[in-house]
N, C-alpha and C positions, 0 to 999 in steps of 0.2 A: 340514153341515161338518166332525166330528170324521176320515170318514176319509178327505176334505178332507186337512184336517193330515196326519194319517196316509202320506198322500202325499208332499207336500208336502217334511216332516221326515225321506221316507228321500234324497229327491232335495241333500238338505242333506245329507245325510250320505257319502252317497256323493261329493258333490264336495269334501267336504269332507277327505273318503280320496286323493281323488282330486292333488290341489293340495299332501297333506302332504306327496307324496313331494320335490315339488321342493324337498326341505328335504334329501335325499337329495345327498352324494355323488356326482360323474358316475360315478366306480367302483361305485358298488352299483349302480347301477341300469340295466336295458337300455332300451330305447326305441324303438317304431317305428315304420314309417307306410306305411296299406296303401293304397291309391286300387284303387275300381275299376269295374266296370258292368257292366250284367248287364237282363234280363228278367223283368220280371213275369206272374202269369197267374191268373186271381182272377175273387173276385167277393163285394162289397160285398153285401144284403139284407138290407130293412126291411118289418117284418113290422107288420101289423095286428091286434090282436082284435077281437072283442067285453067288450062291459065287461058283460052280461049270461050269454054261457056259455064264455070266450077262442073261438067257433071262430073263425077266422081270416078273416081279413074284404078281406087287400090284402095284397099282397107288392113290393114295388120291388126291382130286382134291375143294379145296375149292373158291368160286367162289365170287366173287368182283362185286354185281350191285346197281351196279344207287349209289353207297356207300359215300353216304356226308363229305364231310373237309371242315374246315377252315386252313389258312395259314395265318403268318406274315414273310415278308420278308425286311430284311435291305441290304440298298445297301451306299457304302463309294467307291468317288472317289477323288482321284487326278493328278493332272496331265491327264494320259494315265492310270494311273494304278487301279482300282477291285476290290473294298474287298466285296463280297458277305456274306449274311448269311441267311438262313430261317428255317422254323419247319412248322410241316402238323402236322394238328391231325383230325384222320380222329376221324367221332360221330359213339358213341354205334348203331348198328341199323345189323339188318335179312339183308341180303343182297343178299339172290341166296340160291343156295341147294352145299352140298357139298353128291362128291361120293367118295365112295367105293367100287373099281376090286380090281377081285382076280382071277389069272391065277395057278389053279392049272393042267393042261392042255395044254402041246404046241398051243402057237395059239388057245387058244380057252379060254372064259373068260365065268367063271364058277361059279364064288360070286359077286354078284351085288348090293350095298348097297344104300341109300335113305336117306337123311335127311336133315334137315334144316342149316343153315349154320348162325352162329350172328359173329361177330367183339368186343369184350367186352372196356372199357377204355383206353388199352393198346399196340393198334397203331394210330405211332409216327413218324415219318420221319425228318430226319436231319442232312442240308446239310450247307459246307462252303468252299467254292470260292474263286480265287484268279485271274484276267486278267490281259489282257495287250493291248487294244489296238490301231489299225493302222488307220490313214486316206487315204486308197484308192480312196479319189475323195470330190466331195462338197458336196456327201450327200452318202455316201459307207462305211461301216468299219469294219473294222475286225477283232477277237477279241481271240487268243488262248488262251484257258481255264486249269484250272487247279482245280477240284472238290475232298472233301471228301462226302461220301455218311454213312450216319445209315439210315437202315430202322428197325423200331423190329415190328410184326404179332403176332395177338393173337387174334383167332377161338377160335368157342367151337358150337357145336351142342345136337339137342335134342336128344329125345330116333328118331329112325327112325324103314328102313323098306329092306327087301327085300329079295331077290332070292338066295339060296347056291343051288350048282348042283357038287355032290361029281367027275362023272365021267360022267358028258357031264358037258351043255354049260346053264347060268341060264337061259334061256327065252324058254328052253325045258317044256315039262308037269313031265318031272321026278325030277325037281331042287323043294327046296324045299321051298316054302316064311314063312320065316317072320316076323310078323306082328311089330318083338318090338326088334332092335338091340340097343343098347348102346350105348350109345354114341362114341364121340371119336375130343380130341382136336389139333390141332401142338400152339406151341411157336415157336416162328425163330427169328431170329439175322441177320442180311445181314451190311456188314460193305464193302465198294466198291471204287477205289477210281481211280477217273474221268478222264480222260484227253479230253479235244476235243477241239472247235473252234466254236464261236458266227459270221451271221451272220449278214449287222446292215445297214436300206437301212430307211436314214429320211426324212422327207418333211416340211411341213413348216408347217402342224397339224397333222398327222398322223405320227408311228414309228413302219414299220416293221423289226423284227428276227428271224433266224433261229439259230436253232443252233445241236450238232452232238455231240457225246461224245461214248468212246472208256470204257472197266475199265485192264488194267496192271493187277490190280490187286484187287481179290474182296473175303473174307472170310463167309462164311456163316455157320450158328451152328441151331438147330431145334429137336424142341421134341417132338413125340407128343403122347399120350394120350390116351388108348381108352380099348375096352373088353376085357377080355381073352377069347381062341376062341368060353367055350359053351356059348356065345350069350345070356344068360339067368338072368346075375350076378351083379352085380359091380366091381368085381374084378378090377385091374387093372395093365397092366404092359405099358409100356414107352419104347419107341428106339431115340435115339438118333446116332446121324450122325455130321459133321464135314467134310464141303469142302475147299479146296482151286483153285479155278484155274485164269487164264491171260487171259485179251480177248474173255470169256464169257458175259458179261455185253454190252448191248448197249442200249444208250438213248437220242432221236433226241423231240426237243417238235416246237411251232411258237407261239408267242408272237405279237398282236397287239393292239397299244395304241394311244389312240385320243385322245389329246394335250386341256383343257377344262382353264387351263390359264395357266398362269408361274410359277402356285406351286402345280401345280394336273393336274394328266392325267388316263381318263379310261383305263382299261386294259384288254384284254380277249386271251384265248389262251387255245393250247392247249401240251400237252406232253404225253411222250409214256419209256414206259421204256418194252426191252424184255432180256432176261437174255436167253442162255440154259442150258441146262442136267450135269449140274455138283455131278459130283460122290464123293464120299469121303464112310471110312470105318462107321460099324452102331455098337451102341451097342446096351446093352438089360438091365430092370429091370424089378424084378416081384414086388419089393414093390413101389409105386408112393410116385415120391420125388420132393425134395420142384424143384425151378423152377431157380437154383443160374448156368447158365451158360456162354458163353461163353466163350471171351479173356481171361479173368483171374483168373477164376476157373471154373475149369473142374471136372465131378460125378465122383465120385470116386467110388462108387458102378459098373458100368456098367459092365457087361458081356460081351465082343464082338463078335459075332457068327457072321464072314466069308461073313458078305453079304456087299452085297454095297449097299444105298442109294441114287439118287440125287432128285433136287431140282430144282423147273423151277419157273419164275415168267413173268408174262406177264397184264404188265396195261397200261392204256390208261385216261387218265382225263383233263377234262376242266374245264378251269375255267374261271371267271368272281373277277374283281375286282380296284383298285385306289392305284395308285403311288399319292403318295404327299410329295415333297422337300419341307425340310425345313432345 
């Protein structure tokens, strides 16, 4: 809970700094809005490790293939200080496949399931940041930045199919083919504190930006819901995991702006987020739980199973939009 309080305290400080800008006169501040749209490609992975020798036992991979999103950002500037906030919403859609792999024998994938993967209406990101610009020349600027990021993922699948080999690999003739595998769903919350630096080069009509950051603190919560081992009923069991890590997340991005007028610019760019595999304790519940979990409320009925679960995120997004100076 101590780390959770640190994350909440940081959010309060950043929000206070943003709202303090409201006390400045209109002559002192610059304010802009930036609506945009784009596509995200990536994958969210969940790993299960043995409690005896940390051997990989299972891996779920939820793919995001050309997933559309819309976003709205705002920026408040005062002298050399910048306060930023943006929200991104992923439009519900089918977004590729979800695959389920198990290694019941060391170094041999024995089970392999394939499902269509979907996002529902609960996929969104929120970012809040503060930076301070330094002018290194007539056209070149540099900005150290701190940012708090929250990401909420929610995936579900339909009925899948797959191959299960008890004592052999999944793709050997002895493996059993199942034409119907019950769905597997995933809900994940990711809280990250990032520190980084922005570089900016300004020309008459064109502005080029590059940024890079790493996370000294990341807290990740995940629950997956899936069918029991008999593969032909709708009985549900769920696993819950929490991971806390430092410098396991990295992000970078490039933005290109073209000035249309004194009040508007076209923007385009891409951004990339990558986390290393974070590991944390795992609990299990054989009754379908509610979805209340995270920093403020932990499930009460989870039973620790002595195994570690890991999560990994890789996403790259391409976007286009417009910046409007108010």
